[in-house]
C-alpha positions in Angstrom: -26.8 -0.4 -18.4 -26.5 0.3 -14.4 -30.0 0.7 -12.8 -30.5 4.2 -10.8 -30.7 3.6 -7.4 -32.3 5.5 -4.7 -32.2 5.7 -0.4 -32.9 7.8 2.4 -29.0 9.0 3.9 -30.3 10.3 6.7 -30.8 8.5 10.0 -34.1 6.8 10.2 -36.8 8.5 12.2 -38.3 12.0 12.8 -36.2 14.9 12.0 -36.3 18.5 11.0 -34.5 17.9 7.7 -34.1 14.6 5.6 -31.8 13.7 2.8 -32.5 11.4 0.0 -30.4 10.5 -2.7 -30.3 9.3 -6.5 -27.5 7.7 -8.3 -27.3 6.2 -11.8 -27.9 6.9 -15.5 -31.6 7.9 -15.0 -31.4 10.2 -12.2 -31.8 13.3 -13.7 -34.8 12.2 -15.8 -36.6 10.3 -12.8 -36.0 13.1 -10.6 -37.5 15.7 -13.0 -40.8 13.7 -13.2 -41.3 14.8 -9.3 -41.7 18.2 -9.7 -44.4 20.4 -11.0 -44.4 22.5 -14.2 -43.2 25.7 -12.3 -39.9 24.1 -12.3 -37.7 22.9 -15.1 -35.4 20.3 -13.5 -33.4 20.1 -16.8 -32.2 23.6 -16.8 -30.9 23.5 -13.0 -27.2 23.4 -13.3 -25.0 20.9 -11.5 -23.9 21.9 -8.0 -26.6 24.6 -7.6 -29.1 24.3 -4.9 -33.0 24.8 -6.0 -36.0 25.3 -4.0 -38.8 23.5 -5.3 -42.1 21.3 -5.0 -42.6 18.0 -5.0 -46.0 16.9 -6.6 -47.9 13.6 -6.4 -50.1 14.2 -9.4 -51.7 17.2 -8.4 -51.2 16.7 -4.8 -48.3 18.9 -3.3 -45.9 16.4 -1.0 -43.7 18.6 0.2 -41.4 21.9 -0.4 -37.6 20.6 -0.7 -34.3 21.7 -2.1 -32.7 19.8 -4.5 -29.4 19.7 -5.9 -28.1 18.1 -9.1 -24.2 16.3 -9.6 -23.3 15.8 -13.1 -21.1 12.7 -14.0 -18.1 12.5 -13.2 -18.2 15.3 -10.3 -20.2 13.4 -7.9 -19.8 11.4 -4.9 -20.5 8.2 -7.0 -18.8 9.3 -10.3 -22.6 9.2 -12.0 -25.4 11.4 -12.5 -26.6 12.2 -8.7 -29.6 14.4 -7.3 -29.9 15.2 -3.4 -33.3 16.1 -2.6 -33.7 17.5 1.1 -36.9 17.4 2.2 -38.7 18.1 5.7 -38.0 15.1 8.3 -41.7 13.4 8.5 -41.5 10.0 8.3 -44.6 10.3 6.0 -42.7 12.4 3.3 -39.5 10.5 3.1 -41.7 7.5 2.6 -43.8 9.2 -0.1 -40.8 10.4 -2.2 -38.9 6.8 -2.0 -42.4 5.4 -3.3 -42.6 7.9 -6.4 -39.4 7.6 -7.0 -39.5 3.4 -7.4 -42.9 4.2 -9.3 -40.8 6.0 -11.7 -37.9 3.6 -12.4 -35.6 3.6 -9.2 -34.3 0.7 -7.6 -34.0 1.2 -3.4 -30.1 0.9 -3.1 -28.3 -1.8 -1.3 -26.4 -0.9 2.0 -23.0 1.2 1.1 -24.1 1.0 -2.7 -23.3 4.7 -3.3 -19.5 4.3 -1.9 -19.2 1.0 -3.7 -20.3 2.6 -7.1 -17.7 5.4 -6.0 -14.9 2.8 -5.6 -15.9 1.2 -9.0 -16.0 4.2 -10.5 -12.6 5.3 -9.3 -13.5 8.1 -7.3 -11.5 6.2 -4.5 -9.8 3.3 -3.4 -11.0 0.3 -1.4 -8.8 2.0 2.0 -10.8 5.3 1.3 -14.0 3.7 0.9 -13.6 1.6 4.1 -12.4 4.9 6.0 -16.1 6.5 5.1 -17.4 3.8 7.7 -15.0 4.4 10.2 -15.7 8.3 9.5 -19.1 7.8 10.6 -18.8 5.7 13.3 -15.9 7.9 14.7 -16.9 8.4 18.5 -14.0 10.6 19.3 -11.3 13.2 18.0 -8.8 10.7 17.8 -10.9 8.2 15.8 -12.1 10.8 13.5 -8.2 11.9 12.7 -7.8 8.6 12.1 -10.5 8.1 9.7 -9.8 11.2 7.8 -6.3 10.1 7.6 -7.1 7.2 5.8 -9.8 8.5 4.0 -7.4 11.6 2.3 -5.1 8.7 1.2 -2.2 8.8 3.5 -2.1 4.8 4.2 -2.9 4.2 0.3 0.4 6.5 -0.3 1.8 3.7 1.9 0.5 1.0 0.7 1.2 2.3 -3.4 5.0 2.8 -2.0 5.3 -0.7 -1.1 3.7 -2.1 -4.3 6.4 -0.1 -6.0 8.9 -1.9 -4.5 7.5 -5.0 -4.6 7.0 -4.2 -8.5 10.8 -3.6 -8.4 11.7 -6.8 -6.8 9.4 -8.8 -9.1 11.1 -6.8 -12.6 14.7 -8.1 -11.2 13.3 -11.6 -10.9 11.2 -11.7 -13.9 14.3 -10.7 -15.8 16.4 -13.4 -14.8 13.8 -15.7 -15.8 13.7 -14.4 -19.1 17.1 -15.5 -19.5 17.0 -18.6 -17.8 18.1 -20.8 -20.4 21.6 -18.9 -21.0 22.5 -19.4 -17.3 22.5 -15.3 -16.8 22.0 -13.6 -13.3 20.7 -10.2 -13.7 19.3 -9.8 -10.2 22.3 -8.6 -7.8 21.4 -10.5 -4.4 22.4 -7.8 -2.6 19.9 -5.6 -4.1 17.1 -7.8 -3.9 18.2 -7.9 0.2 18.2 -4.5 0.5 14.9 -4.0 -1.1 13.5 -6.8 1.0 15.1 -5.2 4.4 13.3 -2.3 3.2 10.0 -4.0 2.6 10.2 -5.9 5.7 10.5 -2.9 7.8 7.8 -0.8 6.9 5.2 -4.0 6.7 6.0 -4.9 10.4 5.6 -1.1 11.5 2.2 -1.1 10.0 1.5 -4.4 11.6 2.9 -3.5 15.0 0.6 -0.4 15.0 -2.5 -2.1 14.3 -2.3 -3.1 18.1 -2.5 1.0 19.5 -4.3 1.5 16.2 -7.4 -0.9 17.0 -7.9 0.0 20.6 -7.6 3.7 19.9 -10.6 2.8 17.2 -12.3 0.5 19.8 -11.6 2.3 22.6 -8.4 2.2 24.5 -9.6 -0.8 27.4 -8.9 0.2 31.1 -9.3 -2.3 33.9 -10.3 -1.0 37.3 -8.5 -3.3 40.0 -7.9 -3.9 43.3 -9.0 -5.9 46.8 -12.8 -5.7 47.6 -14.2 -2.5 48.8 -11.3 -0.1 47.9 -13.5 2.2 45.9 -13.5 0.5 42.0 -17.1 1.5 41.4 -16.9 4.7 42.8 -14.2 5.6 40.6 -16.0 4.3 37.8 -18.9 6.6 38.4 -16.9 9.2 39.1 -15.1 9.3 36.1 -18.1 8.5 34.2 -20.2 11.3 35.8 -23.1 8.9 36.4 -24.1 6.1 38.3 -23.1 3.1 36.3 -22.0 0.7 38.9 -23.5 -0.3 42.2 -21.7 1.2 45.1 -21.8 -0.4 48.4 -19.6 -0.7 51.8 -20.2 -4.5 51.5 -17.1 -6.1 50.1 -17.7 -8.3 47.1 -20.5 -6.0 46.0 -19.1 -6.3 42.1 -19.5 -9.7 41.2 -19.1 -9.2 37.4 -17.4 -6.7 35.1 -19.2 -3.7 34.1 -18.3 -1.9 31.2 -18.7 1.4 29.8 -16.8 4.5 27.5 -15.9 7.6 27.9 -14.4 10.7 26.0 -11.3 12.1 27.5 -9.2 15.0 25.9 -10.5 13.5 22.5 -9.8 9.8 23.0 -12.5 7.3 23.7 -11.8 5.0 26.8 -13.4 1.8 27.9 -13.5 1.2 31.3 -14.1 -2.2 33.2 -15.0 -2.1 36.5 -14.2 -5.6 37.8 -14.9 -7.8 41.0 -12.5 -7.4 43.9 -9.2 -9.4 43.9 -9.3 -12.0 47.4 -9.8 -15.3 48.3 -13.4 -16.5 48.6 -15.4 -19.3 49.3 -18.2 -18.1 47.0 -18.7 -19.8 43.6 -20.3 -16.9 41.9 -17.9 -14.3 43.2 -14.8 -16.6 42.5 -16.2 -16.8 38.7 -16.3 -12.8 38.6 -12.8 -12.9 40.0 -11.4 -15.0 36.9 -13.5 -12.5 34.6 -11.1 -10.2 36.4 -7.8 -11.6 35.6 -9.5 -11.7 31.8 -10.4 -8.1 31.7 -6.8 -7.6 32.9 -5.6 -9.6 30.1 -7.6 -7.2 27.8 -6.6 -4.4 29.3 -4.2 -1.9 27.7 -4.2 0.3 31.0 -4.4 -0.9 34.8 -5.8 1.3 37.2 -4.7 -0.5 40.6 -6.7 0.7 43.4 -5.3 0.9 47.0 -7.4 1.8 50.4 -5.3 4.4 52.3 -7.3 3.6 55.0 -6.6 0.2 55.3 -3.2 -0.2 53.3 0.2 0.2 55.3 3.1 1.4 53.5 5.1 -1.8 54.4 2.9 -4.1 52.6 2.0 -2.4 49.6 5.0 -2.9 47.7 4.7 -6.7 48.3 0.9 -6.5 47.1 2.0 -4.7 44.0 4.8 -7.5 43.0 2.6 -10.0 44.0 0.2 -8.5 41.5 2.7 -8.1 38.9 3.8 -12.0 39.1 0.3 -13.0 38.4 -0.4 -11.4 35.3 1.4 -10.4 32.1 2.4 -7.1 32.2 3.8 -6.5 28.7 2.5 -3.6 26.7 0.2 -2.6 29.5 0.9 0.6 31.5 0.0 0.5 35.5 -1.2 3.2 37.4 -1.3 2.7 41.2 -4.0 4.7 43.1 -4.2 5.5 47.0 -8.0 6.1 47.2 -10.1 7.5 50.1 -7.8 10.3 51.2 -11.0 12.3 52.4 -11.0 10.0 55.6 -7.5 11.2 56.5 -6.9 14.3 58.2 -3.1 14.0 56.7 -1.0 11.6 55.5 1.9 10.1 58.0 5.5 10.8 56.9 6.0 7.1 56.0 3.3 7.5 53.1 6.1 9.8 51.1 7.0 6.5 50.0 4.1 6.1 48.2 4.8 9.5 46.3 8.3 8.5 45.5 6.6 5.3 43.7 4.6 7.3 41.6 1.2 6.3 43.3 -1.9 8.7 42.9 -3.7 9.8 46.0 -7.4 10.5 45.2 -10.8 10.6 46.6 -13.1 9.0 44.5 -16.1 9.5 46.6 -14.9 13.2 46.7 -13.7 13.8 43.2 -10.4 14.5 44.4 -7.3 14.6 42.2 -9.2 12.4 39.3 -7.6 14.7 36.8 -4.1 13.2 37.6 -5.7 9.8 36.6 -7.2 11.4 33.5 -3.6 12.8 32.6 -2.1 9.4 33.2 -4.6 8.3 30.4 -3.8 10.9 28.2 -0.1 10.7 28.3 -0.4 6.8 27.5 -2.0 7.9 24.1 0.5 10.5 23.5 3.5 8.0 24.0 2.5 6.2 20.9 2.7 9.7 18.9 -0.4 9.1 17.0 -0.1 13.0 15.1 1.3 10.9 12.4 -1.7 9.0 12.4 -0.2 6.3 10.4 -1.7 3.3 12.4 -3.1 0.4 11.0 -6.5 0.5 12.4 -8.8 -2.4 10.1 -8.5 -6.1 10.8 -8.5 -7.0 7.1 -5.6 -4.6 6.1 -3.9 -6.2 9.1 -4.6 -10.0 8.0 -3.4 -8.8 4.5 -0.1 -7.2 5.7 0.3 -10.3 7.9 0.1 -12.9 4.7 2.5 -10.1 3.0 4.9 -10.3 5.6 4.8 -14.4 5.4 5.7 -13.8 1.7 8.5 -11.5 2.3 10.0 -13.9 5.1 9.5 -17.0 2.3 11.2 -14.9 -0.5 14.2 -13.8 2.4 14.6 -17.5 3.2 14.5 -18.5 -0.5 17.5 -16.1 -1.1 19.6 -17.7 1.8 18.8 -21.0 0.5 19.4 -20.1 -3.3 16.1 -21.8 -4.2 15.4 -21.6 -8.2 14.3 -17.8 -9.5 10.9 -18.8 -10.5 10.1 -20.2 -6.9 11.2 -16.7 -5.6 8.9 -15.2 -8.2 5.7 -17.2 -7.0 6.2 -15.5 -3.6 6.6 -12.1 -5.3 3.5 -12.6 -7.2 1.8 -13.6 -3.9 2.5 -10.2 -1.9 1.5 -8.4 -5.3 -1.8 -10.3 -5.1 -2.4 -9.4 -1.5 -1.2 -5.7 -1.9 -3.9 -5.5 -5.0 -6.6 -7.3 -2.7 -5.7 -4.4 0.1 -6.0 -1.3 -2.4 -8.6 -3.1 -4.1 -7.2 -3.1 -7.6 -7.6 -7.0 -7.4 -11.4 -7.7 -6.1 -14.3 -10.0 -6.2 -18.2 -9.6 -5.7 -18.0 -11.5 -2.3 -15.2 -9.0 -0.8 -16.9 -5.7 -2.0 -20.4 -7.4 -0.6 -18.6 -8.2 2.8 -17.1 -4.7 2.8 -20.0 -2.5 1.6 -22.9 -4.5 3.3 -21.4 -3.3 6.5 -22.2 0.3 5.5 -25.4 2.2 6.1 -28.0 2.2 3.6 -28.0 5.8 1.8 -24.0 6.0 2.1 
């Protein structure tokens, strides 16, 4: 029989209210031992909250609100009790001690959600989505987690599984009659199924690049020559002084990172060392890090100093920059900074307007909203409203293996290899799909996944 577990489900520390959970076959009997004679816990109806008092012998510990959830209509699918107490650290600790004394075991990280999975309340991607939901820091990451939690991703995976089962059934039928040299599986039908599978698997794999950066924060590198206002721009966007600002060129010698939420999406801004030729060993090391940040970035904010850069030289400067970095899948936003230092723009700067260059003053917070509009447009072009994006590295790895199996099956059809060898690759893909949804799982896999959860969830 499973043990009854307990844990504090609210964040550690002092607060107004704390939540303590119990789950397991003895949850109701154990909870009943906490309350005095005035409250008959056994008579409390499920899903009804009740005010009561918890005692340690004759000593009143706290006034609480208690709710029972009868299996299977609970988060874990087991009998559950939730106790809302005052947020005193002493009270929380005391109630947990009483529960352990009366037969509970302290829950392991993620054990409540793991039991929900094992009891069929959710599949593995939905369970993983709960951790993502807890960690979500923006509207976008919240929507991605809710989308996975409600089963949209699982439906796509189940649709893939149905197609693989259809593929397997055609091949297995042929294997059953292999001795009679009868070919049941229509090769064109097999290829059509494979084409459909490949299309959806490749779409999901391709979506991981944007899905992962949306989850962790879209990396935005702020680059340019020294003293063009990169650090000032970072501070202005973040609305606090994160980077040191100085009129001395080369002040920033390392990358500085911070995140900021713009219109519901988390961006990870990276201030970099100015790009120039230098004899300073430390500064050159910082410039190397600048190019590494550029490689990792999804968006590059390339800054110019309008008081120093001339229209006749800027186009070549931009082209030289593009020639030294890989711009594939990156958005380049060019910014002409320090317009506050010019009374008016000369006519020849109209060419910069035509090039789509943004005119700003990071110091005076002029036209910073135009930069934020460019960042928002980057997100919108991926049409994330359908939210069918891959965000989990485990899912990405398994789908990559499935894609490899599809390639082997396709190659096998082209080479007319024996049907039993084709069947092995189909079984391998079905196994990977089972690992993805959790229909096939190991203690090591579950321990790795749920061990990352907080205790009490």
